[in-house]
C-alpha positions in Angstrom: 22.4 12.0 -33.5 25.6 12.7 -35.4 27.6 9.7 -35.1 30.9 11.0 -33.0 30.4 9.0 -30.3 31.5 5.5 -30.7 29.0 4.2 -27.4 26.4 5.8 -29.6 26.9 3.2 -32.4 25.9 -0.4 -32.6 26.0 -3.3 -34.8 22.5 -3.3 -36.4 21.9 0.3 -36.5 20.7 1.9 -39.4 23.1 4.7 -40.1 23.9 7.4 -43.1 27.5 7.7 -44.0 29.9 9.0 -46.0 32.2 7.2 -48.0 35.6 8.1 -48.9 35.0 9.4 -52.5 32.1 11.3 -51.5 33.3 13.5 -48.7 34.0 16.4 -51.2 30.0 16.4 -52.2 28.6 15.3 -49.3 26.6 12.2 -50.6 25.7 9.8 -47.9 24.7 6.2 -48.1 22.1 4.3 -45.8 23.1 1.5 -44.0 23.1 -1.0 -41.4 26.5 -1.3 -39.6 28.1 -4.8 -39.6 31.3 -3.8 -38.1 32.6 -0.7 -36.1 36.1 0.2 -37.0 37.1 3.1 -35.3 39.1 2.3 -32.0 38.9 5.7 -30.1 35.9 6.3 -28.3 35.5 9.7 -29.7 36.2 10.9 -34.0 35.4 14.5 -34.8 34.7 13.4 -38.3 32.5 10.7 -37.6 33.1 6.9 -36.7 34.2 4.8 -39.4 32.0 1.7 -39.7 31.3 -0.8 -42.3 27.8 -1.7 -43.6 26.2 -5.3 -44.4 26.6 -4.1 -47.9 30.7 -3.7 -47.3 31.1 -0.4 -47.9 33.2 1.8 -45.7 32.4 5.2 -44.2 32.5 7.4 -41.4 28.6 8.0 -39.2 27.3 11.4 -40.2 24.1 10.5 -38.9 21.8 7.6 -37.2 18.5 7.5 -38.4 16.4 4.7 -36.2 17.6 3.6 -32.9 18.5 -0.2 -32.1 15.4 -1.9 -30.4 
């Protein structure tokens, strides 16, 4: 599932994000969502989140559904 809908993203979800500095290369960083930073319900480039590690980027893929 892609990360363009805010309703699909919840804290604790395991996701792959693209960091600002990796947008050109498309390198993905995996981690658990700590905060959702995008206020709109949809974003074409992915919902911006902060991972538990403090890294900020846009969700490209949801890797694991929350139980």
